[in-house]
C-alpha positions, 0 to 999 in steps of 0.5 A: 628238667626231669630228664636233666635230674635223671641224667645228673643222678646217674652221673652221681651214681656212676661217680660214686660207684667208680670212687667206691671201686677205686677205694675198695678194690685198688691199693693207693700204692703197690709193690712188686718183686722180680728175680733174675739170675745173671751168668756172671759173678757179683764183682762183674755185675754190681758195677753195672748197677752202681754206675748210672752211666753203665746203667743206661747202657743196658737197662731197657727202661732207657734203651727202649727209646733212643730219643732220650738224652742224659745228664750225669752228676758227680760223683757219677757212681755210688751213693749220692750219684744222680742223673736226669733224662729228657726226651728230644721229641716229647717234652712230657717225658723226663725224669731223674734217678738218684742212688740213695744207699749202697752196700757194696756187692750186696744192695743198692737203693734207687729213687726214680722221679717221673715227669711232674710226680713229687713222690718217687718210685723206690727201687731196691736191688739186692745181689746174691752170689751163687758161685760164678753167677749172681741172683739179682732181686728187684723190689719196686714200690710205686708212689701213692696215687690219688683215689681216682687214679689208683688203677695206675698202681694196679698189679697185673699190668705193672707186674707184666711191664716190670717182668718184661723190662727185667728180662730184656735188661738182663739179656742186654747186661749179659751181652755187655758183660760177655764183651767185657769178659772177652776183652779181659781174656784177650788182654791175658793172651796178648804177646807184647813186642811180637810182630804179627802179620794179618789181613784187615777187611775194609773198615768204616770210622767216624771221628775228628781231624786234629792238629796239635802240639807235639810237646812233651805230654801235650799230644796225649792230653789232646788225645784224651780230649778228643777221645771224650768228644768222640765217645760222647758224640757216639754214645749220646748224640748217636745213641750207640751202645758200647757193643755197637762200635769198636776200640778207638784208633788214631791215624797219623803219618809216622814221620810227623812224630818227630815234628813240633806239631802232629796232625791225626784222625781219631775215630771209632769203627762203625758197621755202617754210615749214619746221619751226622749233623755235626760238621766237626765229625767225619767218616773215613773208610780204610781199605782192605790190606795186609798189616804188620802189627805189634802190641805195646804196653807202657808210657805213651811217649816211649811207644816210638821204639815199638814203631821203629821196630815195625818200620825196620821189619817192613824195610827188611821185607822190602815193603812200603807202608801207609799211615800208622794206626794206634788202636787203644785197647784200653781207653786213653786216660793214663799216659804212663800206662797205655795198651796199644796195638800199633799197625802199618798197612803194607804193600 
């Protein structure tokens, strides 16, 4: 009995000591500030924070685990937008993100709810233009922790995690923006209606096979639907970032464009095959070949003149052609203003 009282007393003293340490040496919540300079102007940087769909493509908090899946809610970007995330293998990992306040090109206030916590992390991000660069400052306020769990808000460990997250995220963002700027430069250098002759290496595509009506406007609407299918599957189910695959391409027989129905394959290029569990999607390998190509900008239905120009050139050069390829330089959303690279393999 005596030993029991001694052990009990020791436990009480230990508990009291632990409680005292938590009370006097640990804050119930904490705040951190991390700064980073991004090598792009604020008008390029800000939209990557203001749109939650963009945010999940470069922020290491989300990219560090490819088993996360996301749902985005209207209005998708700006003040009032939100998203939820969950882990496909660990049911205890989930959360929600809300954008509470936005000052365009100046600041964004987020709230991050993790798992069952009723009080969020509050994250304020400020943007300071510095010529062609942008200084970004993250201010993170942790939720209040119960007395016995205050060590979770301790400074050093949390600050190291945030600093590492910002460093990796900033590198991802820079790589993403570099690709976007390269594309803008490419747009400015495109020469429309000029036929090009080029070599294409072997390519691998993942996409869908489709047959649809060729009535006025119907084909383009169907392309938009299947673009969204492919893009969603590759980015969400396969967890691919946009810099991990190329522009979408539509493959079809040019002769079918005059028919009432059109069959086509719509896909995006990947560097290698991956495991695909959905039977609606298939791989297609395109062999190395010489190509005749032309860039076209305008209404989607009027691209046939540019296609005819290509075919006429191929015939004059006494060559034969394979299937028509329509590379969408810009995602297919507006049939009145498309940018395409039209190509035929020749032999």
